N, C-alpha and C positions, 0 to 999 in steps of 0.2 A: 455341562448346562447349559441347556436350550437358549439360555439368557445370556450366555456368553461366546454365544457361535461365532458372531461377526469379529469377535478379538481372537478368538481362536485360530479362525481361518485366517484371517488377515499374518497370524504370525507363522501359521503351519505353510503360508502361499511362498515365505522366505527362504524356512527350510527344503522347500522341495526345490527351489532355487539353488541352495545350497550343496544340495546331495550328488552332482555331477562334480564340483569342484573336489570334497574330498574323497572321489573311488581313489580306492588302493591305498589312501596316505595313512598318517599316524594322527590322530586328531584330537585336541581337546578343545572342548565349549566350556567358557568361563563364565558364569551365570547361566546352568542348565536348567532351573526353577523343578518343575513338577517332572522334566525328564522325557519328555513325549519326542519333544525334537532330537534329544539325543539319540533315541530308539531308531527314528527315522535315519538318522544319519548312519547311523551304526550299519543299517542294509548294504551300504557301499565303502564305508574307511574301511581302511586293515585292522584299524585298530581304534577304540575312541573312551575318552575319560570326560566325564560330565563333574564341574566342578561348582559347587553352591555354598554360600557361608549358611546357609539354614538348613539345621540339622534335622527338621521334619521332611524337608522334602527332598533331600538325598536319601532319607532312611525308605521316603515312601518309594523313590525311582528305584532304587536297589530291590526291594520288593516287586515291583511293579515291572520293570525292563530290564531281565538278565543280560540282554543282548549287550548290554553297555557295562561298565566300571562307572561308581561313581564315590564322589570324595567331599567330604564338609572341607573348608578351607576359606581362609581370607583370601580374596580376590586380588589385593596387594600383594600376597607372599605364595604366589603358584607352589605347590608341592610335587613339583618336575623339575629335573635337570635341565639346566641351560643347554638350548639347542637340540631337545629332544621331541618336537612337534614340529610337524610338516605344513600342517593347517590349524591354526587356533581359530574359533567361532565366537562371538559373542554378539549375540542378537537382546536387542533390548534393554541392552544391561548399562552400557558407557555414561546412560542420563540417571542412573541411580549414584554414581561412583563422586566420590567425593574429591580425590586427588586425581586430576585427569592427565596430567605427566607423567604421576606416577603408575598409572594404570596402565598405561601406553608403553612405559618401558618396562612393567615386568612382562606384558605381552612378546615384545621384542627380544627378550631374553630367553623363554620358552621357545622361542622358534629357531629353528635351524638357517642357514645361511640361505637365503632362496625360498624360505618360506614365506606362506600365505597367512596374511589375517584379513577376516571376512567380519566386519561389523555392523549392525543396520540398529538405528535408532528413530526415534518420531522426528520428522521433519517440525521444527520450532516455528515456520512460517505458516504450515497450515496446522499445527496440533496446539497452538497457544498464540493466535494469530494477534498483534496488536499487543499482548502483553509484554512489561518487563520481567515476571517471573513466572515458572510455569503454569499452566493450569492443572496438571498434577501435584500434589505435595510433595509427593514421595521421589520429584525429578530434582535433583541438584539443580543440573543444568540440561535446557534444550539446545541443540548445535541446528544451524544452516549447513547447508553442505559446505561451503567455503570455508567454515569455522571447524568443521572434521577435517575437511582435507588439511589445513593449518595444523591442526593439534598432531596428525598424523603424521605431518611433513617433519616437523619438527622436532617429533618423536624419533626421527632415522628412518621411517618406511618410506617406500617409492608407491606412491598410488597409481594402481594399474588401471582401476575403474570408477567410474563414479555413476552411480543408478539410482532408480526413485519406484518404489513400489505404489502404483496407482489405481485407483477404481475404474471398473470396467464400463461395461453400459447399464447393467440392470442395478449397480450401487449408483449410478447416479440418477435413472430414472428411481430409484428409491430415496434420494436426496429430494427430487422435486415431489415426490408426494408424501416425505412426512415433513412441512414445513419449510423446505429448504436444505439439511442437514439429518442424514440419516444417522449420524455416531449422535449429533445433536440431540436428536429424539429420544437416544437410547441412555444419554446420560441428564435429560432434563427431570426425570422422576424414576422412582425405585419402580425396579421390573413387577411385581405385583399391582402397580396402577397402570399398566402401560396397555394402548389400546388392541384388541385381537390382530388388527392390521401389522399393527409392529410388532410384534410376537411371531407371527406368519412369517414377515419378511427376513426376521434377524435369524429365524430356524432355517429360511431356505438358504441362506449363504454359503456358498462356496468356494475353495480354493480359486477355481477359474473366475471367478469375479475379481481378480485383482491380477496387475500385469506386472512383472518387472520388468524397468525399459532404460536402454541406456542414456546418461544426459545429452547424448547428439539426436536423438530419437524424440524426448519431449523433455519441456521444459521441467529438470527436477527440484526446483523451487516451488513448483506446485505439486508435487509427488504428497502420499501419506508419510508415507517413509523412507529415511535414507539408507542407501546402500553402499559402501565405499569396501573396496577391493585392495587391497596393500602388499605389498613383497617387502622382508626385509633384505638388504640389499646383501648378493654372495660377497663373499670374503669374512676376514675375521671382525669380530664385533668393534 
């Protein structure tokens, strides 16, 4: 959908960042949604399964992306044996979860010793600035980088990298052109009432308009989305 292109490219940029991390590995994507990201990761993964709670989403994904396997399941009870996964990817999902420690524990159970978890989520400081509750009514909790690191650490993970997804130069220019916030302009009115200039710019967004940067390269608190790469420590559970 042309009017959703900004959000699609913003999510796709993180999948493209994740692709080298899953190369040759056994991968589980938790909260795969429509399935396009699972299919993208399948190009490099040795094996990948996408899991989502929504039955229509997994049915659509199964029909549309035969390169991967899709399963409907409760994200708090992943249908995989303990220690059977090398990399678990969960992008733009944890903010929808009700019991965060339970979710993190289940991700850890699925991973083998030394396995990696990659989590992305909207940065609360830029997504819902100055609010006590999330801007998106479907989000149960939004995180800062420090809060997400604390959650994963308390859940038994070793955090290896904290990164942020940042807007590139064209997006910064479109912020200025659309009243100070390109995203705000998109959310301010239904797409059918957008000005032609806004629709034109939304359609023009590509993954190259976003950059994933390490926390020591750019202030992560200013990022659009947070990414944390964590590892289940080697050795017994």
